[in-house]
N, C-alpha and C positions, 0 to 999 in steps of 0.2 A: 119679593115675590116667594111664596112658599111652594116648594115642590114636594109632592108626596110620591114615594117610590113603592112599587109593589115588590113582593119577594123575588119575582123572576128578574127584575131590574137589578136588585141588590146582588143576586146570584151571579149575573153576568158582569158585574163590576162596573156598572154605568156611573159616570159622574153626574152632577146636577146639570151641567151643560149639555151632556149627551141625552139625558132624559128630556130636557126642554127641546132640543133639536129634533128628537124622534117624534115627539108629540106634534111639533109644528109641521113636520114633513110627512106625517102619516105612516112612519115606519114602526112596525110592531116589533115586539121582543122576539117573536119567532123568526123574523127577518134578520135580526141582529145575531141570533144563535146560528142561523144557516150561513150568514156571512162569515162568522168566526170559524165555522166547520168546513165550508166548501170554497171559501174565497181565496183568491190569489193573494200570496203573502209577499209584501215587498218592505224591506227595511230602508227607511228614508227619514232624514231630518230628526234622528233620535226617537223615532216612533215606528210602529208597525201598521202598515196599511193593508186591510183586507178588502178585496174588490171582487165584484161579480161582473163578468162581461160575457160576450158571446162564447168564448173558449170554455169558460166554466159551465155555461148552460149546456153546451154540447157534450162536454165530458161527463156530467153528472145527471143528464136528463132522465136516465132510467131509475136512479137513486132517489133524486129529489126534483120532481117536476115543478115544484113551486119557485124554482130559481128563474123560470122564464119571466115572471112578473118583477124580478129583482134586478133586471139588467141596468147597470149604471150605478148601483148602490156601493157605497164605500164606508168603511169603519176605520177610524184611526185609534189605535191603542197604544198604551205605553208599554214599556218592557216589563213592568210589574203586573200587566194584565187588566188594568183599568181602561175602560172605553172612554176616550176623550171626546170624540165627536163623531157625528154621522152625517153624510151628505149624499146627494144624488148628482152624478155627472157622467154622461155617456162617453165623454172624451177621456181617454187614458193617456193623453199626451204628456201630462206633467208627472205621471207616476211611472218611475223607471222599472224596467223588467230586469 
């Protein structure tokens, strides 16, 4: 399967897997950029998890009102900055604080 990346996706450092996941789940590149900027950052399993939950929505509601529609989105990034995968899950149980 051939995956074509636009310049924004290359700039954000998305892997082929992340591009496929974002297109399947309807997650836009602006959502990924907001996750990397405003998301809660957790170091776990040799990766960095960026997550948007109710705390981040309340904290940044005046700066970025678009976070309201991003509740439960997560980005997993490597330490080099490449976005490995993207998923939605409103349960933060498995992500440590």
